[in-house]
C-alpha positions in Angstrom: 20.3 -47.8 45.3 22.1 -45.0 47.3 19.6 -42.6 46.2 16.9 -44.6 47.3 18.2 -45.3 50.6 18.7 -41.5 51.1 15.2 -40.7 50.1 13.9 -43.5 52.6 16.1 -42.0 55.4 14.9 -38.6 54.6 11.2 -39.6 54.6 11.7 -41.5 57.7 13.8 -38.6 59.5 16.8 -40.8 60.0 20.4 -39.3 60.0 21.7 -42.4 58.5 20.3 -45.5 57.0 22.3 -48.3 55.4 21.6 -50.7 52.3 21.5 -53.6 54.6 18.5 -52.3 56.6 16.7 -51.7 53.4 17.6 -55.2 52.3 16.5 -56.8 55.7 13.2 -54.9 55.4 12.7 -56.1 52.1 13.0 -59.6 53.3 10.7 -59.0 56.2 8.0 -57.0 54.5 6.8 -57.9 51.0 5.3 -54.3 51.0 8.7 -52.8 51.2 10.1 -55.1 48.5 7.2 -53.9 46.0 8.1 -50.4 46.5 11.8 -50.8 46.1 11.2 -53.0 43.0 8.7 -50.2 41.8 11.5 -47.5 42.6 14.0 -49.6 40.7 11.8 -49.9 37.6 11.1 -46.2 37.7 14.8 -45.3 37.8 15.6 -47.6 34.9 12.7 -46.1 32.9 13.9 -42.8 33.7 17.4 -43.6 32.8 16.5 -45.2 29.6 14.1 -42.4 28.6 16.9 -39.9 29.0 19.3 -42.0 26.9 16.6 -42.0 24.4 15.8 -38.2 24.8 19.7 -37.5 24.2 19.6 -39.4 21.0 16.3 -37.5 20.1 17.9 -34.4 20.9 20.8 -35.0 18.8 18.7 -36.0 15.9 16.4 -32.8 16.3 19.5 -30.5 16.4 20.8 -32.2 13.2 17.5 -31.7 11.5 17.4 -28.2 12.6 20.8 -27.6 11.1 19.7 -29.3 7.9 16.5 -26.9 7.8 18.8 -23.9 8.3 21.0 -25.0 5.5 18.1 -25.7 3.1 16.4 -22.4 4.0 19.6 -20.6 3.2 19.9 -22.5 -0.1 16.1 -21.9 -0.9 16.9 -18.0 -0.3 20.0 -18.1 -2.5 17.9 -20.1 -5.4 15.2 -17.5 -4.9 17.6 -14.3 -5.6 19.1 -16.1 -8.5 15.9 -16.9 -10.0 14.8 -13.3 -9.4 18.0 -12.0 -11.2 17.5 -14.5 -14.1 13.9 -13.3 -14.5 15.1 -9.6 -14.8 17.6 -10.7 -17.2 14.9 -12.5 -19.5 12.8 -9.3 -19.3 15.8 -7.5 -20.3 16.6 -9.5 -23.3 13.3 -9.5 -24.2 12.7 -6.0 -24.1 15.9 -5.3 -26.0 15.3 -7.9 -28.6 11.8 -6.0 -29.3 13.6 -2.8 -29.6 16.2 -4.0 -32.0 13.5 -5.4 -34.3 14.3 -9.0 -33.6 11.2 -11.1 -34.9 10.0 -14.4 -33.7 11.1 -16.3 -36.7 14.5 -15.4 -36.4 14.3 -16.5 -32.6 12.6 -19.6 -33.4 15.2 -20.5 -36.0 17.2 -23.9 -35.0 20.9 -23.4 -34.4 23.7 -25.8 -33.6 24.5 -25.5 -30.0 28.3 -25.6 -30.4 28.2 -23.1 -32.9 26.0 -20.9 -30.7 28.4 -21.2 -27.7 31.4 -20.5 -29.7 29.9 -17.6 -31.5 28.8 -16.1 -28.2 32.0 -16.6 -26.4 34.1 -14.7 -29.2 35.1 -11.2 -28.5 33.6 -9.9 -32.0 30.2 -11.6 -31.0 30.2 -10.0 -27.6 29.7 -6.6 -29.6 26.6 -7.8 -31.3 24.9 -8.9 -28.2 26.2 -5.9 -26.2 22.7 -4.2 -26.0 21.7 -7.0 -23.8 23.8 -5.9 -20.7 22.5 -2.3 -21.1 19.9 -1.2 -18.5 16.3 -0.9 -19.6 15.1 2.3 -21.0 12.5 4.5 -19.0 9.0 3.5 -19.4 
């Protein structure tokens, strides 16, 4: 109400205007009452909208942060995928030049035995050629 009174005083070019004067005008002049009520409604709506906007801004900021995190994760996964694809190409190339045939590659193996065999030091020498760089084309 204080802001409204200050605005009315400014419009009417008065140095000072009291709330009582506005209330008296509202009693005597229905048009003034309607304008004051309309101004109050606009103020309430504006206040409510700013509260909703603050919540929306917070949700938007949280969503932006989540997007940044997901973009970073996607970039990391793409890089890891690229490295794994390169490793597969390297393994296939080395398997081809070590004369490994398809029937040996398709042979079923026990998973536990395979993990155990690959993790032992003696087995690492048998698959060491996988870690070598690709020969020139």
